[in-house]
PDB file with one MODEL, atoms N, CA, C and O in Angstrom:
MODEL        1
ATOM      1  N   MET A   1    -108.485 141.045 168.000  1.00  0.00           N
ATOM      2  CA  MET A   1    -107.340 140.396 167.378  1.00  0.00           C
ATOM      3  C   MET A   1    -106.099 141.292 167.483  1.00  0.00           C
ATOM      4  O   MET A   1    -106.160 142.494 167.223  1.00  0.00           O
ATOM      5  N   GLU A   2    -105.004 140.694 167.860  1.00  0.00           N
ATOM      6  CA  GLU A   2    -103.742 141.426 167.990  1.00  0.00           C
ATOM      7  C   GLU A   2    -103.202 141.780 166.606  1.00  0.00           C
ATOM      8  O   GLU A   2    -103.130 140.926 165.722  1.00  0.00           O
ATOM      9  N   LYS A   3    -102.829 143.028 166.428  1.00  0.00           N
ATOM     10  CA  LYS A   3    -102.267 143.454 165.142  1.00  0.00           C
ATOM     11  C   LYS A   3    -100.763 143.224 165.151  1.00  0.00           C
ATOM     12  O   LYS A   3    -100.098 143.394 166.173  1.00  0.00           O
ATOM     13  N   THR A   4    -100.238 142.832 163.985  1.00  0.00           N
ATOM     14  CA  THR A   4     -98.802 142.666 163.821  1.00  0.00           C
ATOM     15  C   THR A   4     -98.255 143.964 163.244  1.00  0.00           C
ATOM     16  O   THR A   4     -98.664 144.392 162.165  1.00  0.00           O
ATOM     17  N   ILE A   5     -97.324 144.592 163.971  1.00  0.00           N
ATOM     18  CA  ILE A   5     -96.812 145.896 163.548  1.00  0.00           C
ATOM     19  C   ILE A   5     -95.292 145.858 163.473  1.00  0.00           C
ATOM     20  O   ILE A   5     -94.610 145.476 164.424  1.00  0.00           O
ATOM     21  N   LYS A   6     -94.781 146.267 162.309  1.00  0.00           N
ATOM     22  CA  LYS A   6     -93.345 146.401 162.105  1.00  0.00           C
ATOM     23  C   LYS A   6     -93.074 147.847 161.720  1.00  0.00           C
ATOM     24  O   LYS A   6     -93.852 148.464 160.993  1.00  0.00           O
ATOM     25  N   ILE A   7     -91.961 148.379 162.217  1.00  0.00           N
ATOM     26  CA  ILE A   7     -91.550 149.712 161.797  1.00  0.00           C
ATOM     27  C   ILE A   7     -90.092 149.634 161.364  1.00  0.00           C
ATOM     28  O   ILE A   7     -89.225 149.156 162.095  1.00  0.00           O
ATOM     29  N   TYR A   8     -89.857 150.119 160.159  1.00  0.00           N
ATOM     30  CA  TYR A   8     -88.500 150.171 159.596  1.00  0.00           C
ATOM     31  C   TYR A   8     -87.994 151.589 159.806  1.00  0.00           C
ATOM     32  O   TYR A   8     -88.628 152.555 159.382  1.00  0.00           O
ATOM     33  N   THR A   9     -86.841 151.705 160.468  1.00  0.00           N
ATOM     34  CA  THR A   9     -86.344 153.009 160.902  1.00  0.00           C
ATOM     35  C   THR A   9     -84.850 153.169 160.624  1.00  0.00           C
ATOM     36  O   THR A   9     -84.172 152.240 160.186  1.00  0.00           O
ATOM     37  N   THR A  10     -84.362 154.384 160.896  1.00  0.00           N
ATOM     38  CA  THR A  10     -82.936 154.634 161.081  1.00  0.00           C
ATOM     39  C   THR A  10     -82.809 155.439 162.367  1.00  0.00           C
ATOM     40  O   THR A  10     -83.763 156.093 162.790  1.00  0.00           O
ATOM     41  N   SER A  11     -81.653 155.392 162.980  1.00  0.00           N
ATOM     42  CA  SER A  11     -81.486 156.055 164.281  1.00  0.00           C
ATOM     43  C   SER A  11     -81.541 157.577 164.181  1.00  0.00           C
ATOM     44  O   SER A  11     -81.822 158.249 165.174  1.00  0.00           O
ATOM     45  N   SER A  12     -81.275 158.134 162.987  1.00  0.00           N
ATOM     46  CA  SER A  12     -81.246 159.593 162.850  1.00  0.00           C
ATOM     47  C   SER A  12     -82.566 160.180 162.340  1.00  0.00           C
ATOM     48  O   SER A  12     -82.672 161.394 162.165  1.00  0.00           O
ATOM     49  N   CYS A  13     -83.562 159.342 162.105  1.00  0.00           N
ATOM     50  CA  CYS A  13     -84.822 159.784 161.498  1.00  0.00           C
ATOM     51  C   CYS A  13     -85.778 160.382 162.530  1.00  0.00           C
ATOM     52  O   CYS A  13     -86.220 159.698 163.453  1.00  0.00           O
ATOM     53  N   VAL A  14     -86.091 161.671 162.359  1.00  0.00           N
ATOM     54  CA  VAL A  14     -86.987 162.379 163.283  1.00  0.00           C
ATOM     55  C   VAL A  14     -88.403 161.791 163.222  1.00  0.00           C
ATOM     56  O   VAL A  14     -89.043 161.614 164.259  1.00  0.00           O
ATOM     57  N   TYR A  15     -88.887 161.493 162.033  1.00  0.00           N
ATOM     58  CA  TYR A  15     -90.248 160.956 161.897  1.00  0.00           C
ATOM     59  C   TYR A  15     -90.353 159.546 162.484  1.00  0.00           C
ATOM     60  O   TYR A  15     -91.413 159.142 162.962  1.00  0.00           O
ATOM     61  N   CYS A  16     -89.246 158.805 162.444  1.00  0.00           N
ATOM     62  CA  CYS A  16     -89.213 157.476 163.074  1.00  0.00           C
ATOM     63  C   CYS A  16     -89.400 157.629 164.583  1.00  0.00           C
ATOM     64  O   CYS A  16     -90.168 156.893 165.202  1.00  0.00           O
ATOM     65  N   LYS A  17     -88.692 158.586 165.158  1.00  0.00           N
ATOM     66  CA  LYS A  17     -88.808 158.853 166.596  1.00  0.00           C
ATOM     67  C   LYS A  17     -90.245 159.257 166.942  1.00  0.00           C
ATOM     68  O   LYS A  17     -90.784 158.828 167.963  1.00  0.00           O
ATOM     69  N   MET A  18     -90.856 160.077 166.099  1.00  0.00           N
ATOM     70  CA  MET A  18     -92.237 160.512 166.335  1.00  0.00           C
ATOM     71  C   MET A  18     -93.185 159.314 166.270  1.00  0.00           C
ATOM     72  O   MET A  18     -94.096 159.201 167.090  1.00  0.00           O
ATOM     73  N   ALA A  19     -92.978 158.429 165.310  1.00  0.00           N
ATOM     74  CA  ALA A  19     -93.838 157.247 165.169  1.00  0.00           C
ATOM     75  C   ALA A  19     -93.697 156.334 166.384  1.00  0.00           C
ATOM     76  O   ALA A  19     -94.694 155.839 166.909  1.00  0.00           O
ATOM     77  N   LYS A  20     -92.467 156.112 166.828  1.00  0.00           N
ATOM     78  CA  LYS A  20     -92.243 155.250 167.994  1.00  0.00           C
ATOM     79  C   LYS A  20     -92.846 155.875 169.256  1.00  0.00           C
ATOM     80  O   LYS A  20     -93.389 155.166 170.103  1.00  0.00           O
ATOM     81  N   GLU A  21     -92.753 157.184 169.378  1.00  0.00           N
ATOM     82  CA  GLU A  21     -93.351 157.889 170.516  1.00  0.00           C
ATOM     83  C   GLU A  21     -94.872 157.755 170.476  1.00  0.00           C
ATOM     84  O   GLU A  21     -95.511 157.565 171.511  1.00  0.00           O
ATOM     85  N   PHE A  22     -95.453 157.856 169.269  1.00  0.00           N
ATOM     86  CA  PHE A  22     -96.893 157.670 169.081  1.00  0.00           C
ATOM     87  C   PHE A  22     -97.313 156.269 169.544  1.00  0.00           C
ATOM     88  O   PHE A  22     -98.308 156.123 170.254  1.00  0.00           O
ATOM     89  N   PHE A  23     -96.555 155.241 169.143  1.00  0.00           N
ATOM     90  CA  PHE A  23     -96.858 153.870 169.551  1.00  0.00           C
ATOM     91  C   PHE A  23     -96.778 153.726 171.065  1.00  0.00           C
ATOM     92  O   PHE A  23     -97.640 153.107 171.690  1.00  0.00           O
ATOM     93  N   LYS A  24     -95.722 154.311 171.650  1.00  0.00           N
ATOM     94  CA  LYS A  24     -95.519 154.226 173.095  1.00  0.00           C
ATOM     95  C   LYS A  24     -96.674 154.891 173.842  1.00  0.00           C
ATOM     96  O   LYS A  24     -97.209 154.327 174.796  1.00  0.00           O
ATOM     97  N   THR A  25     -97.049 156.076 173.410  1.00  0.00           N
ATOM     98  CA  THR A  25     -98.149 156.828 174.027  1.00  0.00           C
ATOM     99  C   THR A  25     -99.451 156.043 173.987  1.00  0.00           C
ATOM    100  O   THR A  25    -100.255 156.114 174.917  1.00  0.00           O
ATOM    101  N   ASN A  26     -99.659 155.288 172.900  1.00  0.00           N
ATOM    102  CA  ASN A  26    -100.910 154.549 172.720  1.00  0.00           C
ATOM    103  C   ASN A  26    -100.787 153.064 173.105  1.00  0.00           C
ATOM    104  O   ASN A  26    -101.656 152.254 172.781  1.00  0.00           O
ATOM    105  N   ASN A  27     -99.693 152.728 173.800  1.00  0.00           N
ATOM    106  CA  ASN A  27     -99.466 151.343 174.246  1.00  0.00           C
ATOM    107  C   ASN A  27     -99.578 150.326 173.113  1.00  0.00           C
ATOM    108  O   ASN A  27    -100.210 149.281 173.262  1.00  0.00           O
ATOM    109  N   VAL A  28     -98.961 150.646 171.990  1.00  0.00           N
ATOM    110  CA  VAL A  28     -98.978 149.758 170.823  1.00  0.00           C
ATOM    111  C   VAL A  28     -97.650 149.004 170.768  1.00  0.00           C
ATOM    112  O   VAL A  28     -96.581 149.614 170.739  1.00  0.00           O
ATOM    113  N   GLN A  29     -97.729 147.672 170.753  1.00  0.00           N
ATOM    114  CA  GLN A  29     -96.526 146.836 170.650  1.00  0.00           C
ATOM    115  C   GLN A  29     -96.088 146.786 169.190  1.00  0.00           C
ATOM    116  O   GLN A  29     -96.923 146.678 168.292  1.00  0.00           O
ATOM    117  N   TYR A  30     -94.780 146.866 168.954  1.00  0.00           N
ATOM    118  CA  TYR A  30     -94.272 146.819 167.584  1.00  0.00           C
ATOM    119  C   TYR A  30     -92.893 146.194 167.566  1.00  0.00           C
ATOM    120  O   TYR A  30     -92.208 146.117 168.586  1.00  0.00           O
ATOM    121  N   GLU A  31     -92.498 145.747 166.371  1.00  0.00           N
ATOM    122  CA  GLU A  31     -91.138 145.265 166.151  1.00  0.00           C
ATOM    123  C   GLU A  31     -90.421 146.326 165.351  1.00  0.00           C
ATOM    124  O   GLU A  31     -90.948 146.814 164.351  1.00  0.00           O
ATOM    125  N   GLU A  32     -89.215 146.691 165.780  1.00  0.00           N
ATOM    126  CA  GLU A  32     -88.440 147.724 165.084  1.00  0.00           C
ATOM    127  C   GLU A  32     -87.264 147.100 164.348  1.00  0.00           C
ATOM    128  O   GLU A  32     -86.578 146.217 164.863  1.00  0.00           O
ATOM    129  N   TYR A  33     -87.051 147.584 163.127  1.00  0.00           N
ATOM    130  CA  TYR A  33     -85.928 147.138 162.311  1.00  0.00           C
ATOM    131  C   TYR A  33     -85.143 148.369 161.858  1.00  0.00           C
ATOM    132  O   TYR A  33     -85.693 149.244 161.188  1.00  0.00           O
ATOM    133  N   ASP A  34     -83.867 148.438 162.218  1.00  0.00           N
ATOM    134  CA  ASP A  34     -83.003 149.560 161.831  1.00  0.00           C
ATOM    135  C   ASP A  34     -82.377 149.229 160.470  1.00  0.00           C
ATOM    136  O   ASP A  34     -81.446 148.429 160.380  1.00  0.00           O
ATOM    137  N   VAL A  35     -82.906 149.857 159.421  1.00  0.00           N
ATOM    138  CA  VAL A  35     -82.459 149.536 158.061  1.00  0.00           C
ATOM    139  C   VAL A  35     -81.078 150.100 157.736  1.00  0.00           C
ATOM    140  O   VAL A  35     -80.512 149.784 156.690  1.00  0.00           O
ATOM    141  N   ALA A  36     -80.533 150.928 158.619  1.00  0.00           N
ATOM    142  CA  ALA A  36     -79.176 151.439 158.417  1.00  0.00           C
ATOM    143  C   ALA A  36     -78.142 150.342 158.688  1.00  0.00           C
ATOM    144  O   ALA A  36     -77.051 150.353 158.118  1.00  0.00           O
ATOM    145  N   VAL A  37     -78.496 149.398 159.562  1.00  0.00           N
ATOM    146  CA  VAL A  37     -77.546 148.332 159.922  1.00  0.00           C
ATOM    147  C   VAL A  37     -78.032 146.932 159.528  1.00  0.00           C
ATOM    148  O   VAL A  37     -77.243 145.988 159.508  1.00  0.00           O
ATOM    149  N   ASP A  38     -79.310 146.796 159.219  1.00  0.00           N
ATOM    150  CA  ASP A  38     -79.881 145.487 158.912  1.00  0.00           C
ATOM    151  C   ASP A  38     -80.234 145.412 157.423  1.00  0.00           C
ATOM    152  O   ASP A  38     -81.295 145.870 156.998  1.00  0.00           O
ATOM    153  N   GLU A  39     -79.324 144.828 156.644  1.00  0.00           N
ATOM    154  CA  GLU A  39     -79.497 144.785 155.190  1.00  0.00           C
ATOM    155  C   GLU A  39     -80.728 143.968 154.788  1.00  0.00           C
ATOM    156  O   GLU A  39     -81.443 144.335 153.856  1.00  0.00           O
ATOM    157  N   LYS A  40     -80.967 142.870 155.489  1.00  0.00           N
ATOM    158  CA  LYS A  40     -82.137 142.028 155.196  1.00  0.00           C
ATOM    159  C   LYS A  40     -83.426 142.835 155.390  1.00  0.00           C
ATOM    160  O   LYS A  40     -84.330 142.781 154.557  1.00  0.00           O
ATOM    161  N   ALA A  41     -83.501 143.576 156.491  1.00  0.00           N
ATOM    162  CA  ALA A  41     -84.679 144.406 156.772  1.00  0.00           C
ATOM    163  C   ALA A  41     -84.813 145.512 155.733  1.00  0.00           C
ATOM    164  O   ALA A  41     -85.923 145.823 155.300  1.00  0.00           O
ATOM    165  N   ARG A  42     -83.694 146.110 155.328  1.00  0.00           N
ATOM    166  CA  ARG A  42     -83.725 147.172 154.319  1.00  0.00           C
ATOM    167  C   ARG A  42     -84.292 146.631 153.007  1.00  0.00           C
ATOM    168  O   ARG A  42     -85.141 147.269 152.385  1.00  0.00           O
ATOM    169  N   ASN A  43     -83.821 145.456 152.589  1.00  0.00           N
ATOM    170  CA  ASN A  43     -84.316 144.849 151.356  1.00  0.00           C
ATOM    171  C   ASN A  43     -85.808 144.534 151.456  1.00  0.00           C
ATOM    172  O   ASN A  43     -86.563 144.748 150.507  1.00  0.00           O
ATOM    173  N   GLU A  44     -86.220 144.027 152.609  1.00  0.00           N
ATOM    174  CA  GLU A  44     -87.638 143.719 152.862  1.00  0.00           C
ATOM    175  C   GLU A  44     -88.476 144.997 152.772  1.00  0.00           C
ATOM    176  O   GLU A  44     -89.546 144.999 152.162  1.00  0.00           O
ATOM    177  N   MET A  45     -87.988 146.085 153.382  1.00  0.00           N
ATOM    178  CA  MET A  45     -88.695 147.364 153.374  1.00  0.00           C
ATOM    179  C   MET A  45     -88.857 147.887 151.951  1.00  0.00           C
ATOM    180  O   MET A  45     -89.943 148.325 151.572  1.00  0.00           O
ATOM    181  N   VAL A  46     -87.787 147.846 151.162  1.00  0.00           N
ATOM    182  CA  VAL A  46     -87.829 148.345 149.786  1.00  0.00           C
ATOM    183  C   VAL A  46     -88.792 147.500 148.947  1.00  0.00           C
ATOM    184  O   VAL A  46     -89.535 148.028 148.120  1.00  0.00           O
ATOM    185  N   GLU A  47     -88.770 146.203 149.169  1.00  0.00           N
ATOM    186  CA  GLU A  47     -89.672 145.304 148.442  1.00  0.00           C
ATOM    187  C   GLU A  47     -91.139 145.644 148.738  1.00  0.00           C
ATOM    188  O   GLU A  47     -91.983 145.610 147.843  1.00  0.00           O
ATOM    189  N   LYS A  48     -91.429 145.970 149.992  1.00  0.00           N
ATOM    190  CA  LYS A  48     -92.805 146.269 150.402  1.00  0.00           C
ATOM    191  C   LYS A  48     -93.243 147.683 150.023  1.00  0.00           C
ATOM    192  O   LYS A  48     -94.389 147.895 149.628  1.00  0.00           O
ATOM    193  N   SER A  49     -92.327 148.655 150.145  1.00  0.00           N
ATOM    194  CA  SER A  49     -92.723 150.065 149.972  1.00  0.00           C
ATOM    195  C   SER A  49     -92.242 150.671 148.652  1.00  0.00           C
ATOM    196  O   SER A  49     -92.690 151.751 148.269  1.00  0.00           O
ATOM    197  N   HIS A  50     -91.343 149.991 147.962  1.00  0.00           N
ATOM    198  CA  HIS A  50     -90.791 150.444 146.678  1.00  0.00           C
ATOM    199  C   HIS A  50     -90.038 151.765 146.789  1.00  0.00           C
ATOM    200  O   HIS A  50     -89.988 152.533 145.828  1.00  0.00           O
ATOM    201  N   GLN A  51     -89.459 152.031 147.942  1.00  0.00           N
ATOM    202  CA  GLN A  51     -88.659 153.247 148.124  1.00  0.00           C
ATOM    203  C   GLN A  51     -87.775 153.096 149.361  1.00  0.00           C
ATOM    204  O   GLN A  51     -87.901 152.127 150.109  1.00  0.00           O
ATOM    205  N   LEU A  52     -86.875 154.067 149.568  1.00  0.00           N
ATOM    206  CA  LEU A  52     -85.895 153.984 150.653  1.00  0.00           C
ATOM    207  C   LEU A  52     -86.188 154.902 151.832  1.00  0.00           C
ATOM    208  O   LEU A  52     -85.460 154.877 152.825  1.00  0.00           O
ATOM    209  N   GLY A  53     -87.245 155.714 151.742  1.00  0.00           N
ATOM    210  CA  GLY A  53     -87.554 156.635 152.833  1.00  0.00           C
ATOM    211  C   GLY A  53     -88.046 155.899 154.073  1.00  0.00           C
ATOM    212  O   GLY A  53     -88.692 154.857 153.970  1.00  0.00           O
ATOM    213  N   VAL A  54     -87.737 156.444 155.235  1.00  0.00           N
ATOM    214  CA  VAL A  54     -88.226 155.883 156.495  1.00  0.00           C
ATOM    215  C   VAL A  54     -88.998 156.962 157.249  1.00  0.00           C
ATOM    216  O   VAL A  54     -88.776 158.143 156.982  1.00  0.00           O
ATOM    217  N   PRO A  55     -89.872 156.628 158.154  1.00  0.00           N
ATOM    218  CA  PRO A  55     -90.217 155.265 158.516  1.00  0.00           C
ATOM    219  C   PRO A  55     -91.159 154.617 157.505  1.00  0.00           C
ATOM    220  O   PRO A  55     -91.927 155.286 156.813  1.00  0.00           O
ATOM    221  N   VAL A  56     -91.071 153.307 157.447  1.00  0.00           N
ATOM    222  CA  VAL A  56     -92.087 152.506 156.764  1.00  0.00           C
ATOM    223  C   VAL A  56     -92.715 151.664 157.868  1.00  0.00           C
ATOM    224  O   VAL A  56     -92.030 150.949 158.600  1.00  0.00           O
ATOM    225  N   ILE A  57     -94.025 151.769 157.966  1.00  0.00           N
ATOM    226  CA  ILE A  57     -94.757 151.067 159.021  1.00  0.00           C
ATOM    227  C   ILE A  57     -95.684 150.056 158.350  1.00  0.00           C
ATOM    228  O   ILE A  57     -96.416 150.384 157.417  1.00  0.00           O
ATOM    229  N   GLU A  58     -95.635 148.829 158.843  1.00  0.00           N
ATOM    230  CA  GLU A  58     -96.504 147.784 158.321  1.00  0.00           C
ATOM    231  C   GLU A  58     -97.441 147.328 159.432  1.00  0.00           C
ATOM    232  O   GLU A  58     -97.001 146.897 160.498  1.00  0.00           O
ATOM    233  N   ILE A  59     -98.743 147.432 159.161  1.00  0.00           N
ATOM    234  CA  ILE A  59     -99.755 146.998 160.124  1.00  0.00           C
ATOM    235  C   ILE A  59    -100.604 145.927 159.435  1.00  0.00           C
ATOM    236  O   ILE A  59    -101.371 146.219 158.517  1.00  0.00           O
ATOM    237  N   ASN A  60    -100.451 144.685 159.896  1.00  0.00           N
ATOM    238  CA  ASN A  60    -101.180 143.550 159.295  1.00  0.00           C
ATOM    239  C   ASN A  60    -101.073 143.546 157.774  1.00  0.00           C
ATOM    240  O   ASN A  60    -102.063 143.310 157.083  1.00  0.00           O
ATOM    241  N   GLY A  61     -99.881 143.805 157.252  1.00  0.00           N
ATOM    242  CA  GLY A  61     -99.653 143.746 155.816  1.00  0.00           C
ATOM    243  C   GLY A  61     -99.918 145.046 155.067  1.00  0.00           C
ATOM    244  O   GLY A  61     -99.555 145.164 153.896  1.00  0.00           O
ATOM    245  N   GLU A  62    -100.547 146.028 155.724  1.00  0.00           N
ATOM    246  CA  GLU A  62    -100.802 147.326 155.090  1.00  0.00           C
ATOM    247  C   GLU A  62     -99.585 148.229 155.327  1.00  0.00           C
ATOM    248  O   GLU A  62     -99.084 148.331 156.447  1.00  0.00           O
ATOM    249  N   ILE A  63     -99.120 148.881 154.253  1.00  0.00           N
ATOM    250  CA  ILE A  63     -97.894 149.684 154.321  1.00  0.00           C
ATOM    251  C   ILE A  63     -98.212 151.174 154.433  1.00  0.00           C
ATOM    252  O   ILE A  63     -99.042 151.711 153.699  1.00  0.00           O
ATOM    253  N   PHE A  64     -97.528 151.822 155.372  1.00  0.00           N
ATOM    254  CA  PHE A  64     -97.625 153.274 155.555  1.00  0.00           C
ATOM    255  C   PHE A  64     -96.218 153.839 155.412  1.00  0.00           C
ATOM    256  O   PHE A  64     -95.301 153.409 156.111  1.00  0.00           O
ATOM    257  N   VAL A  65     -96.043 154.797 154.515  1.00  0.00           N
ATOM    258  CA  VAL A  65     -94.736 155.419 154.321  1.00  0.00           C
ATOM    259  C   VAL A  65     -94.770 156.772 155.010  1.00  0.00           C
ATOM    260  O   VAL A  65     -95.643 157.598 154.744  1.00  0.00           O
ATOM    261  N   GLY A  66     -93.805 156.992 155.904  1.00  0.00           N
ATOM    262  CA  GLY A  66     -93.771 158.229 156.668  1.00  0.00           C
ATOM    263  C   GLY A  66     -94.638 158.117 157.911  1.00  0.00           C
ATOM    264  O   GLY A  66     -95.256 157.082 158.160  1.00  0.00           O
ATOM    265  N   PHE A  67     -94.676 159.183 158.684  1.00  0.00           N
ATOM    266  CA  PHE A  67     -95.478 159.201 159.912  1.00  0.00           C
ATOM    267  C   PHE A  67     -96.753 159.982 159.634  1.00  0.00           C
ATOM    268  O   PHE A  67     -96.751 161.213 159.634  1.00  0.00           O
ATOM    269  N   ASP A  68     -97.841 159.257 159.397  1.00  0.00           N
ATOM    270  CA  ASP A  68     -99.155 159.853 159.132  1.00  0.00           C
ATOM    271  C   ASP A  68    -100.059 159.482 160.312  1.00  0.00           C
ATOM    272  O   ASP A  68    -100.706 158.435 160.322  1.00  0.00           O
ATOM    273  N   LYS A  69    -100.079 160.372 161.299  1.00  0.00           N
ATOM    274  CA  LYS A  69    -100.777 160.084 162.552  1.00  0.00           C
ATOM    275  C   LYS A  69    -102.241 159.708 162.328  1.00  0.00           C
ATOM    276  O   LYS A  69    -102.716 158.731 162.907  1.00  0.00           O
ATOM    277  N   SER A  70    -102.959 160.459 161.506  1.00  0.00           N
ATOM    278  CA  SER A  70    -104.382 160.173 161.306  1.00  0.00           C
ATOM    279  C   SER A  70    -104.588 158.811 160.647  1.00  0.00           C
ATOM    280  O   SER A  70    -105.524 158.096 161.004  1.00  0.00           O
ATOM    281  N   ALA A  71    -103.740 158.441 159.699  1.00  0.00           N
ATOM    282  CA  ALA A  71    -103.855 157.127 159.048  1.00  0.00           C
ATOM    283  C   ALA A  71    -103.556 156.007 160.042  1.00  0.00           C
ATOM    284  O   ALA A  71    -104.200 154.958 160.015  1.00  0.00           O
ATOM    285  N   LEU A  72    -102.578 156.232 160.918  1.00  0.00           N
ATOM    286  CA  LEU A  72    -102.230 155.227 161.923  1.00  0.00           C
ATOM    287  C   LEU A  72    -103.348 155.067 162.954  1.00  0.00           C
ATOM    288  O   LEU A  72    -103.685 153.949 163.342  1.00  0.00           O
ATOM    289  N   LEU A  73    -103.915 156.178 163.391  1.00  0.00           N
ATOM    290  CA  LEU A  73    -105.039 156.122 164.332  1.00  0.00           C
ATOM    291  C   LEU A  73    -106.177 155.297 163.751  1.00  0.00           C
ATOM    292  O   LEU A  73    -106.769 154.467 164.441  1.00  0.00           O
ATOM    293  N   LYS A  74    -106.477 155.527 162.484  1.00  0.00           N
ATOM    294  CA  LYS A  74    -107.555 154.805 161.812  1.00  0.00           C
ATOM    295  C   LYS A  74    -107.208 153.322 161.671  1.00  0.00           C
ATOM    296  O   LYS A  74    -108.034 152.458 161.964  1.00  0.00           O
ATOM    297  N   ALA A  75    -105.981 153.028 161.220  1.00  0.00           N
ATOM    298  CA  ALA A  75    -105.561 151.631 160.999  1.00  0.00           C
ATOM    299  C   ALA A  75    -105.546 150.836 162.305  1.00  0.00           C
ATOM    300  O   ALA A  75    -105.834 149.640 162.318  1.00  0.00           O
ATOM    301  N   LEU A  76    -105.206 151.516 163.399  1.00  0.00           N
ATOM    302  CA  LEU A  76    -105.121 150.845 164.695  1.00  0.00           C
ATOM    303  C   LEU A  76    -106.428 150.956 165.490  1.00  0.00           C
ATOM    304  O   LEU A  76    -106.528 150.445 166.606  1.00  0.00           O
ATOM    305  N   ASN A  77    -107.414 151.620 164.911  1.00  0.00           N
ATOM    306  CA  ASN A  77    -108.714 151.796 165.557  1.00  0.00           C
ATOM    307  C   ASN A  77    -108.578 152.470 166.919  1.00  0.00           C
ATOM    308  O   ASN A  77    -109.174 152.032 167.903  1.00  0.00           O
ATOM    309  N   ILE A  78    -107.783 153.543 166.963  1.00  0.00           N
ATOM    310  CA  ILE A  78    -107.570 154.305 168.190  1.00  0.00           C
ATOM    311  C   ILE A  78    -108.414 155.575 168.081  1.00  0.00           C
ATOM    312  O   ILE A  78    -108.357 156.291 167.081  1.00  0.00           O
ATOM    313  N   LYS A  79    -109.192 155.838 169.120  1.00  0.00           N
ATOM    314  CA  LYS A  79    -110.066 157.038 169.111  1.00  0.00           C
ATOM    315  C   LYS A  79    -109.331 158.232 169.671  1.00  0.00           C
ATOM    316  O   LYS A  79    -109.894 159.324 169.746  1.00  0.00           O
TER     317      LYS A  79
ENDMDL
END
């Protein structure tokens, strides 16, 4: 089953860049939302994560705050 992945980012966020690089390396498709310019996405992110820090990554409804490589590997079932 294809996983639905959203990442809420800002252009200046180092951990956002690391998360996107991780996805690219592992051929993971994702939708990116820049919360610095997209108010709707920012509100959605805060509603889901209850905070303003980025990145916020959503995988099939599960929320990950920050770039936690081991948690992402497990959630995406990547060995």
